[in-house]
N, C-alpha and C positions, 0 to 999 in steps of 0.2 A: 644129218638126218633131221634134226630138230628144225633147222632153217627151212628145209623143203616143206615140212608140214605147215609151218607158219605161213609161208608164201601161198600155199594152196587155200588156206582159210581166208586170207585177205582177198584173193581173187574171187572166191566163192561169195563173200559178203558183198562186194561191189556188183557182181552179176545179179544178186538178188535185188538190190536197190534199183538197178536199171530195169529189170523185168517188172517191178512194182509200179514204176512210173509209166511204162509203156502200156500196161494192161489196166490202169485205173480208169473207171467210167468217166468219159469226157463230160457228160451232162452234169455230173456231180461236181467236177473240178471247176467248170467254167460257168456255173449257174449264175444268171443275172440276179442282182440284188432286188429284193422286194421293193417296188416303187413306193415312195412316200405319198400319203394322201395329199400333202400340200404341193407336191411337185407335179402331180397328175390330176388337175381339176376335172371334174365331170363336165361333159359337154352341155348337159342340161343343168342350169343353176338350180340349187335347192332353195325353195322359198322359206324364209324365216320370219316369224311373227315380229311386228314392230313393237318395241317395248313401250309401256305406258309413259307418256311425257310427265316428268317430275322436275321440280326446281333443281337447278344446278347446286350441288352440295360441295362447297369448297371451304377454305379456312373461314372461321367465324370472324366477322369484322363489322365495324360501323363505317359506312361509305358516305361520301358527300360529293354530289355532282355540283361543281362550282360554277358560278356565274357572277359577273360584275354588273349585270343589268337587272336580272330577275332573281327571285328567291333561290337560295341553295336548296337542293333536294337531298334529304337525309334518307338512307335506307340501310338495311342490315343484310349480310350475306352469310351463307353457310348454315342456314336453318331450314328445316322442313316447315313451310308455312302452314301446313295442315296441323302442326303440333304447337304453333305459336298462338298465344291468347292475346297479347298486346305488346306494343313497343313504345317506350317513352324516350325521347331524345333530350339530352342535356347539353347546353352551350355555355361555355365560360368565356365572357367577353374580354376585351383588352384591359379592362379595369379589374379583372379577376372576380367578377360577379357572375353567379350561376343563374341560368334561365332554363325553363323546361318547356317542351312542346309535346303534347299528348296527355294521356296514353292514346295511341293509335290502335284501334281494335279490329280493323279490316285489312285483309291482304290487298296489296303486297306490302302493307305496313310502311309506306313511304310518307314523308312529311315535308311541307314547305318551311324553310328556315329563313325568316325575314331578317337578314343580316343588318339592314339599315336601322332597325329598332334598337340595336345594342351598340355599345361602344366598340367600334371596329377599327380604331386607329392603333393597331398593334397585333400581337399574337393572340389567336383565338383557338379554342378547343371544342371539338364536338365528340360526344360519346352517346351510348344508349344503354338502357336496361331492357332485357327481353324476358317477359313472363311466359313460361311454358304452360300448356293446358293441363287440366285435370289435377290441379294442385301441384304442378311440377315446379321445378326450380326456377329461381330468378337469376338469369345470367346477366351479370353486371360487366359493363365495359368490354364487350366481346372484341377481341383483337387489339385492345388498348385504345388510347385516345387518338383521334385524328386532329392534327394541328394544321391550322390555316393562318397564313400571314394576312392580317386585315389590310395591310397596305396595298394588297392586290385589288381592293375595291376603292382605293383612293381615286376620286374623279380626275385628279391631275389637271392638265390643260395649260392655259396661258392667260395671264392677267395683264391688261394695258390700262394705264392711267392717261387721260387726255387733258392736256393743258390748252384750253380753248383761248381763242384770240380775245374774247371779252373778259378774260381774267378768271373765269369759272373753271371747274374741273369736271371731267366726265370719266366714266369707268366702263370697261368691257371685259367680261370673263367668259372664256370659251373652254368648257370641260372636254376632256378626251373621251370620257365614258360616262354611262349612267345618266345621260341628260334627261331622259324621260322619267327617271326616278327622283330627280331633284325637286323638292317642294319650293325652295326659294334660295336666292343668293343675296348675301348681305355684303355691303362695301363699308369698310372701316378706315377712317382717315386719322393718321397720327400727325399732330402738330404740337411742337414744344413738349415732346415726350408724353403727350396725352392722347388717348385713343377715344374716338367717338364714332358710332355708327351713323353714316351720313346718307345711306340709301339702301333700298331693298327692292329686288326684282323677282317676281314670281313666275314669269313665263319667258322662255327663250324666244329670240327673234327668228326670222326665216333662215338665218345662217347658223342657228344653233347656239348663239351667244346671248348671254344675259348682259344687257347694256343700259347705261344711263348716259344720255348725251351731255346733260348739264345738271350738276348736283346743286340743289337749292342751297343758298347761303354761302356759296364759295366764290361768287363773282366779285367779292370785295378784295380778293387777292390775299386775304389774311392767312392763307395756307402756306405762304412762301416763307417757310422756316428751314433752317439748315438740316433738320432731321425729319422733314416731311416724308411720309410714306403712305402707301395704300395697301390694305390687306383685304382678303376675301374669305368669307365663311360660307360653306355650303350647308344648307339645312335640309335634312332628310325628312320624309313623311313621319309625323309624330313629334317633330320639333328638335330631334337630336342634331347638333351641328358638327360638321367636320371643319375644324379651324385650320386655316392656311393649307389648303391642298396644293398650293403653289407658293413660291417665295414672294415676299413683299415686293412691290414696285416702288423704288426710291425716287426722290424728286429728280435726280439727275438722269433718270430713265423715263420721265414723263414724255409723252408724244405730243408735240405742238400741232394744234389743229386750228385751221382757219374756219371760224363760224360763218355759215352762209348768211348773206344779207337778205332779209325778207323782201320779196318782190311784191310791190303794191298790186292789188287786184282791181282791174277796171270794172266798174259796175255799170252795165248798160241801163240807160234810163230812157223812157219814152218821152217824146217831145210834148211838153205840157200844153194843154189847151190855152187859147188866148184868154188871159184873165180879164175880168171886168175892168173897165177904165178906172174905177175907184180903188181897185186892189193894187197894192204895191208889188212890183216884180220880185220874185223870190231871189234871195241872195245866192250867187254862184260860188261864193268863197267858202271853202270847207271849214268845218269847225276845228279849232285848234285844240290839241290835247291840253288838259289842265297842267299848268306848270307847278313845280315843287313849291311849297310855301316859302315865301321870301325869308322867313326867320330861321329855317333849318340849315345846319351846316355841320360838318362838311358833307358834300354830296358823294354818292357812290359813283363808280365808273359808268353806271347806266343813268346817272342824273337824278336818282331818287334819294329821299331822306333815309337816314339810318334809324333803326329802332333798337331798344335795349335787347341784348342777347345775340345780335348779329355779329359775324366776324368783322374785324376791322383790318385795314391794310397795314402793311409794315410801316409805311410812311406816316400812319396815324398813331403809332404806339405812343401812349402817354398824352395824347392830344384830347382836348375837351371839345364838345359840340352841343348841338341842340336838335331835338326831334321835331317832327312836324307839329307836335302839340306844344312846343316850347319847353319840353322837359330837358334839363341839363344832363348830358351823358359824358362819359370819359372812356377812352380806349385803354383797357388794362388787362393784364394776364390773369384771368380767372378761369382755370381749366381751358386754356387757350386764349389768345388775344381777341377780346370781344368788347363791344360797346355795352357799358353798364351804367345804371343811374349814378350820377355824380353825388 
């Protein structure tokens, strides 16, 4: 009897569940979800007002626009320029000396940084101090220091030393960069462990090279020492030199050059009028160049007399001689082998 009652209750329960499902309102059970505004855009776009243009506000920093030809450009970022009163830039050169540019008091607060006026042969640092308006704070070193390798403005290039056929030396330096920024190029000659500046060129040629075809005082051949070398120094505007932008040129790398033979220029002359009978006919023999005084010796490779202070040839080391004025001279090693008063 108990089992029969339980069975009827189970059947009645399942019947109620089935009837509930069958008669539930369909619209409520299967109602579509409310569409998202982002998934159903309006056919007519909504106009939104454009925001007022303002400076890009990012991390505060001191930035440097680099150039190996023109001045670097210093600027600061991350500040509202309407609230900045001034910016002063500070540069620490390769010799760890500090220099300042500014204060800059007008937006956008950028500054030209003339890198060639400072020691740039090594690591350099650029930073800034930003003074805010209305007695605001002084922001020092925003974003930290900006480091620049000064070697990136090394003019680099190529150095050639020319061993001319007349015994003299020439030199040619061609920079890789900053040619228009170079004020002068100096050539330094090493002979017997002694360095001397032997030439300076202020303007490049048509090919962009600074060149001396024949260096005065080297035609005696006295530069022919075992340790002879040529060095180049680049001089920036303001006089600061960059020493050895390229390696030395040693004697065994000198380039042999055949010097051109001067071509005599024919001078056109009009046929002279018939001179009077009493006048002697003009001599057609050209005037001879004056010969070196008979009393001077030895003669240079070009046949001239030596003077005190000029380089002497290797073959003349320790030898005595006389100048055109009859002064006794001797070839001795005095800061290089030179003719000196005996």
